[in-house]
C-alpha positions in Angstrom: -0.2 -0.1 0.0 1.1 3.5 -0.9 -0.4 7.2 -0.5 0.9 10.6 -1.5 -0.5 14.0 -1.8 0.1 16.2 -4.4 -0.1 20.2 -4.6 1.6 20.9 -7.9 1.5 20.2 -11.5 -1.5 17.6 -10.7 -2.7 17.4 -14.5 0.5 15.7 -15.4 0.3 13.4 -12.0 -3.0 12.3 -13.1 -2.0 12.1 -17.0 0.6 9.6 -16.0 -2.0 7.6 -13.8 -3.9 7.4 -16.7 -1.4 6.4 -19.4 -0.3 3.3 -17.0 -3.7 2.1 -16.6 -4.2 -1.6 -18.0 -7.4 -2.7 -17.4 -10.5 -0.1 -16.2 -10.8 3.8 -15.3 -14.0 4.4 -13.5 -14.2 8.3 -13.1 -17.1 10.3 -11.3 -15.7 14.0 -12.0 -18.4 16.9 -12.0 -16.9 18.2 -15.3 -14.3 17.4 -17.5 -13.1 20.2 -19.7 -9.4 19.6 -20.1 -8.4 18.4 -23.4 -5.1 16.7 -22.0 -7.0 14.4 -19.7 -9.4 13.5 -22.2 -6.6 12.8 -24.5 -5.2 10.4 -21.9 -8.5 8.6 -21.5 -9.0 8.1 -25.0 -5.2 6.5 -25.4 -6.4 4.4 -22.4 -9.0 3.4 -24.5 -7.2 2.3 -27.5 -5.4 0.2 -25.4 -8.0 -2.1 -24.3 -9.0 -0.3 -20.8 -12.3 -0.5 -20.1 -13.1 3.2 -19.6 -16.3 4.5 -17.8 -16.9 8.3 -17.1 -19.8 9.9 -15.0 -20.6 13.6 -15.9 -22.7 16.3 -14.9 -25.2 16.7 -17.4 -24.8 20.7 -17.6 -23.9 23.3 -20.4 -20.1 23.4 -18.9 -19.6 19.7 -19.9 -21.9 19.8 -23.1 -20.4 23.0 -24.5 -16.5 22.0 -23.6 -15.4 21.6 -26.9 -14.4 17.7 -26.3 -16.1 15.5 -28.6 -16.9 12.8 -26.1 -18.1 10.6 -29.0 -14.2 9.7 -29.7 -14.5 7.9 -26.2 -17.7 5.9 -27.6 -16.1 5.3 -30.7 -13.4 3.1 -29.1 -15.6 1.6 -26.8 -15.8 3.7 -23.9 -19.0 4.5 -21.8 -20.2 8.2 -20.9 -22.9 8.5 -17.9 -24.6 11.8 -17.8 -25.8 12.6 -14.5 -28.8 15.1 -14.3 -28.5 18.4 -12.4 -30.9 18.4 -9.2 -33.5 20.9 -8.3 -32.8 24.4 -7.9 -30.1 24.5 -10.5 -27.6 22.8 -8.2 -25.7 19.8 -9.7 -26.3 16.1 -8.3 -22.8 15.3 -8.9 -19.9 16.5 -6.7 -17.3 13.5 -6.9 -13.9 14.1 -7.9 -12.5 10.5 -7.9 -11.1 8.1 -10.5 -10.4 4.0 -9.8 -7.9 2.5 -12.0 -7.2 -0.9 -12.0 -9.5 -1.8 -9.1 -6.2 -0.9 -7.3 -5.4 2.9 -7.5 -7.3 5.6 -6.2 -7.4 9.4 -7.0 -9.2 11.8 -4.9 -9.2 15.4 -3.8 -10.3 18.7 -4.6 -9.0 18.9 -8.3 -11.8 19.4 -10.9 -11.0 17.8 -14.1 -11.0 21.3 -16.1 -8.8 23.6 -17.8 -9.2 26.1 -14.9 -8.1 23.8 -12.4 -4.9 23.4 -13.4 -3.9 26.9 -12.6 -5.7 26.9 -9.4 -4.8 26.2 -5.8 -5.8 22.5 -5.4 -4.6 19.2 -4.1 -5.2 15.5 -4.6 -4.1 12.4 -2.9 -3.5 9.0 -4.8 -3.8 5.8 -2.9 -2.9 2.3 -4.6 -2.7 -0.9 -3.1 -5.5 -0.6 -0.5 -8.2 -2.7 -1.8 -10.7 -1.8 0.4 -10.4 1.8 -0.3 -10.4 1.0 -4.2 -13.4 -1.2 -3.7 -15.7 1.1 -1.8 -15.0 3.6 -4.8 -15.9 1.2 -7.4 -19.0 0.4 -5.1 -20.1 4.2 -4.9 -19.8 4.2 -8.8 -21.8 1.8 -9.3 -24.5 3.1 -6.8 -24.3 6.5 -8.4 -25.4 4.9 -12.0 -27.8 2.6 -9.9 -29.5 5.9 -8.6 -30.0 7.5 -11.9 -30.8 4.1 -13.6 -28.0 4.4 -16.0 -27.0 0.9 -16.1 -28.6 -2.8 -15.5 -28.5 -3.5 -11.6 -25.6 -5.9 -10.9 -27.2 -9.5 -10.1 -27.2 -10.2 -6.5 -24.1 -12.3 -5.2 -25.2 -16.1 -4.5 -24.1 -16.0 -1.1 -23.8 -19.8 -0.8 -21.9 -20.2 -4.0 -19.3 -17.3 -2.5 -18.7 -19.8 0.8 -18.2 -22.7 -1.4 -15.8 -21.0 -3.4 -13.7 -19.8 -0.2 -13.8 -23.2 1.1 -12.0 -24.7 -2.2 -9.5 -22.0 -1.7 -9.0 -22.9 1.7 -8.5 -26.6 1.1 -6.0 -25.6 -1.6 -4.0 -23.6 0.9 -4.1 -26.3 3.4 -2.9 -28.9 0.8 -0.2 -26.1 -0.6 -2.0 -26.9 -3.9 -1.0 -23.2 -4.9 -0.5 -23.9 -8.7 -4.2 -24.5 -8.7 -5.2 -21.4 -6.9 -4.8 -19.3 -10.2 -8.1 -20.6 -11.7 -10.0 -19.5 -8.7 -9.3 -16.1 -8.7 -11.6 -15.1 -11.9 -14.5 -16.9 -10.3 -14.1 -14.7 -7.4 -14.0 -11.3 -9.2 -17.7 -11.0 -9.1 -17.5 -10.7 -5.3 -14.8 -8.0 -5.3 -17.2 -5.4 -4.3 -17.0 -6.7 -0.9 -13.8 -5.0 0.9 -13.1 -8.4 2.7 -13.2 -10.2 -0.8 -10.9 -7.6 -2.6 -8.2 -7.7 0.1 -8.1 -11.5 0.0 -7.7 -11.5 -4.2 -4.7 -8.9 -3.4 -3.3 -11.5 -0.9 -3.9 -14.3 -3.3 -2.4 -12.4 -6.3 0.9 -11.5 -4.3 1.1 -15.1 -2.7 0.6 -13.9 0.7 -0.7 -17.5 1.5 -0.6 -17.0 5.0 -2.5 -14.0 5.3 -4.8 -15.3 2.9 -5.5 -18.5 4.7 -6.2 -16.6 8.2 -8.7 -14.5 6.2 -10.8 -16.9 4.8 -10.9 -19.0 7.9 -12.2 -15.8 9.5 -14.9 -15.3 6.4 -15.8 -18.9 7.0 -16.3 -18.6 10.7 -18.6 -15.8 9.9 -21.2 -17.9 7.9 -24.1 -16.5 6.6 -22.9 -13.0 8.6 -20.2 -12.5 5.5 -22.7 -10.2 3.8 -24.8 -8.5 6.6 -27.2 -5.9 5.7 -26.1 -2.3 6.1 -27.5 1.1 6.3 -26.2 2.8 3.2 -25.6 5.9 4.7 -23.2 3.5 6.8 -21.4 2.6 3.7 -21.1 6.2 2.7 -19.7 7.1 6.0 -17.1 4.2 5.7 -16.0 5.4 2.4 -15.5 8.9 4.0 -14.0 7.8 6.9 -11.2 5.4 4.9 -10.9 8.5 2.5 -9.9 11.1 5.7 -7.6 8.4 7.1 -5.6 8.2 3.8 -5.7 12.3 3.5 -4.6 12.5 7.3 -1.8 10.3 6.5 -0.9 11.7 3.2 -1.2 15.2 4.6 1.3 13.9 7.5 3.7 12.4 5.3 3.8 15.9 3.2 4.1 18.0 6.3 7.3 15.7 7.4 8.9 15.7 3.8 8.8 19.7 3.9 10.3 19.9 7.5 12.7 17.4 6.1 13.9 19.4 3.4 14.1 22.5 5.1 16.0 21.0 7.8 18.4 19.6 5.2 18.9 22.9 3.3 19.4 24.8 6.5 22.0 22.2 7.6 23.7 22.3 4.2 23.7 26.0 4.1 25.3 26.0 7.5 28.1 23.5 6.2 28.8 25.1 2.8 28.3 28.9 3.5 28.5 29.4 7.6 32.0 30.7 7.6 31.3 33.1 5.2 28.2 34.4 6.0 29.2 34.5 9.8 31.9 36.6 8.4 29.7 39.0 6.3 27.5 39.6 8.8 30.0 40.4 11.5 31.5 42.6 9.0 28.3 44.3 8.2 27.5 44.9 12.0 31.2 46.4 12.1 30.6 48.7 9.4 27.5 50.3 10.5 28.3 50.3 13.9 31.0 53.0 12.8 28.6 54.4 10.3 26.0 55.2 13.5 28.4 56.5 15.9 29.8 59.2 13.6 28.8 62.6 14.5 26.7 63.4 11.1 25.2 60.0 11.6 21.5 59.6 10.1 18.3 58.0 11.4 18.9 55.7 8.5 22.5 55.0 9.8 21.3 54.0 13.1 18.3 51.9 11.7 21.0 50.1 9.4 23.3 49.5 12.4 20.2 47.9 14.7 18.9 45.8 11.6 22.8 44.6 11.1 23.0 43.8 14.9 19.8 41.8 14.8 20.6 40.1 11.6 24.0 38.8 13.1 22.2 37.8 16.3 19.4 35.9 14.4 22.4 34.1 12.4 24.2 33.1 15.8 21.1 31.8 17.3 20.3 29.4 13.9 23.6 28.1 13.3 23.2 26.7 17.2 19.9 25.4 15.9 21.2 23.8 13.1 24.5 22.5 15.2 22.1 20.8 17.8 20.2 18.9 14.9 21.2 15.1 14.6 23.8 14.6 11.8 21.9 13.1 9.0 23.7 10.3 7.1 24.2 11.1 3.4 22.2 8.8 1.3 22.0 7.9 -2.6 19.3 8.4 -4.7 17.8 4.7 -4.5 18.4 5.0 -0.6 16.2 8.4 -0.4 13.7 6.5 -2.6 13.6 3.5 -0.1 13.3 6.0 3.0 10.3 7.7 1.1 8.7 4.2 0.4 9.1 3.0 4.0 8.0 6.1 5.6 4.6 6.0 3.5 4.2 2.4 4.0 4.9 2.5 8.0 2.7 5.5 8.5 -0.2 4.0 6.8 0.1 0.9 9.5 0.5 3.1 12.5 -0.8 6.5 11.9 -2.8 7.5 15.3 -5.4 8.7 13.1 -6.0 5.4 11.4 -6.4 3.4 14.9 -9.4 2.9 17.1 -9.2 4.8 20.2 -8.0 1.9 22.4 -4.7 1.6 20.0 -4.1 5.3 19.6 -1.3 5.9 22.4 0.5 2.8 21.4 0.2 3.8 17.6 1.2 7.5 18.2 4.4 6.1 20.3 5.0 4.3 17.0 4.4 6.9 14.4 6.7 9.2 16.5 9.7 6.8 16.0 9.2 6.2 12.6 8.7 9.9 11.6 11.8 10.7 13.6 13.6 7.7 11.7 12.6 9.4 8.5 13.7 13.0 9.3 17.0 11.7 10.7 17.6 9.7 7.4 17.8 6.5 9.5 17.4 3.9 7.1 18.2 1.1 9.1 15.8 2.1 11.9 13.1 2.6 9.4 13.5 -0.7 7.9 13.2 -2.5 11.2 10.1 -0.4 12.3 8.6 -1.0 8.7 9.3 -4.5 8.9 7.7 -5.0 12.5 4.3 -3.2 11.3 4.3 -4.9 8.3 4.7 -8.2 9.5 2.5 -8.3 12.6 -0.5 -5.6 11.5 -0.8 -5.0 15.3 -3.5 -2.5 14.8 -7.1 -2.6 13.6 -9.1 -0.3 11.0 -11.9 1.9 12.5 -13.6 1.5 9.1 -13.9 -2.3 9.7 -14.4 -1.7 13.7 -16.8 0.8 13.9 -20.5 0.0 13.3 -22.8 2.3 14.7 -23.9 5.5 12.8 -23.4 7.6 15.4 -19.8 6.4 16.1 -19.3 6.8 12.3 -20.2 10.5 11.9 -18.2 11.3 15.0 -15.2 9.8 13.4 -15.7 11.5 10.5 -16.3 14.7 12.4 -12.9 14.6 13.8 -10.9 13.5 11.1 -12.4 16.4 8.9 -11.0 18.9 11.5 -7.6 17.2 11.7 -7.5 17.3 7.7 -8.1 20.7 7.6 -5.5 21.5 10.2 -3.0 19.4 8.6 -3.4 21.2 5.1 -3.1 24.6 7.0 0.2 23.3 8.2 1.2 22.1 4.9 0.2 24.9 3.4 2.2 27.5 5.9 5.5 25.2 5.5 5.2 25.6 1.4 4.9 29.2 2.2 8.0 29.1 4.4 10.9 31.7 2.9 13.7 28.5 3.0 11.2 26.3 1.3 10.4 28.7 -1.3 14.1 29.1 -2.3 15.0 25.6 -2.2 11.6 24.7 -4.2 13.0 26.7 -7.0 16.4 24.9 -7.3 17.2 22.1 -9.9 20.8 22.1 -8.3 21.8 22.8 -5.0 25.2 22.3 -5.6 25.5 25.1 -7.8 23.6 27.6 -5.9 25.7 27.2 -3.1 29.1 27.4 -5.3 27.5 30.7 -6.4 26.2 32.1 -3.0 29.9 31.7 -1.5 31.3 33.8 -4.7 28.6 36.5 -3.7 29.5 36.2 0.0 33.2 36.2 -0.6 33.1 39.4 -3.1 30.6 40.8 -0.3 33.4 40.4 2.6 35.9 41.8 0.2 34.0 44.7 -0.1 33.3 45.5 3.4 36.5 45.0 4.1 37.7 47.7 1.6 35.4 49.8 3.1 36.5 49.6 6.7 39.9 49.8 5.7 39.1 53.2 4.2 37.6 54.4 7.3 33.5 53.5 6.6 33.8 56.3 3.7 
């Protein structure tokens, strides 16, 4: 399982995902006016992907200039969702499910204007329960507006018998015979438990699959209990909010790590020259301010130079107190990020029940610290422990009462807003805005050293000349 939040170049991110689709794309987006995304959908359909779109039936889509008949001509399906009364659209979704495995959702509309707006998305892949929930939401949307035949009701007893066959094959270690059974389970993929089981079987995690089937068979006729439709909607929102919280927490940690790393590199590369430049500047303006002909501007410049030097001394102490992070090569950096994302999904305190929150929070602090310090070995160890034991239950599968679900959803909505504000503040941080525009840190620091050396020479000359 992996998850990422994106704030920049979202059109490109979605296009890449659509170009990687191999089997299916189900997209429910209020508006589609972006020709780049439209062409990506066309390419997917021509590769043989089953492409289905649900769009709001309004003037924006009807007059978008995109020829949706081109999609239909290559076998895709476009479903027009009627507008609600009062002029308000009945479709507010912005999600896409790719290959029944990857989910894209967020505030980003698939429009020309959105590509220039301040929007964000999250991408989650490998979370079969979340993907199954969105696939079910897509089917329910079409069913609500009678846009496709209702899917046949699953034969419960036949599903139980199929699970028994697979369970016996696992007990006998007849793994080579399992491949023939997987297509027969596909009809039940809309059930999150079956979607997760299929994933375990496809990645040959036999022990986990055997445990899951045993639990499903033990529940017997309770395998598919009736659930209030509102609860299903709340569960899907809960899973989505959990994913958003984790993605934003990861983004926040990544921004903080980048800012700290840039500050450390700046201190290592420029610290000696920067300190000398600020010291000479303070000395120069002190001399200017003490002259009988000094102006208010001279005294103000001296005060500012003194404060700048004091601020530098404080920042230097802060950097020197930072743990020394090891230098990682690009492959190790990529592994560090991947392990952090996966471990975060398994122990983030906002993805567990209240009973597990304290233990999960302590583990998450260790995971986050190992990531920010570039401690790859510790992160590997923590990730391995979490992956093998999976110690925490998912609230979306534990909480059942509507009031509990609504309370949990409300709490996570507030947490998403808090994290989003924190991420946006970090993205506006002066250091981040500097480093975000740099393609080559080494070149930046080399040019900065040259400028500082020239500044120091100029200040020394001015001081030697008596400050004139």
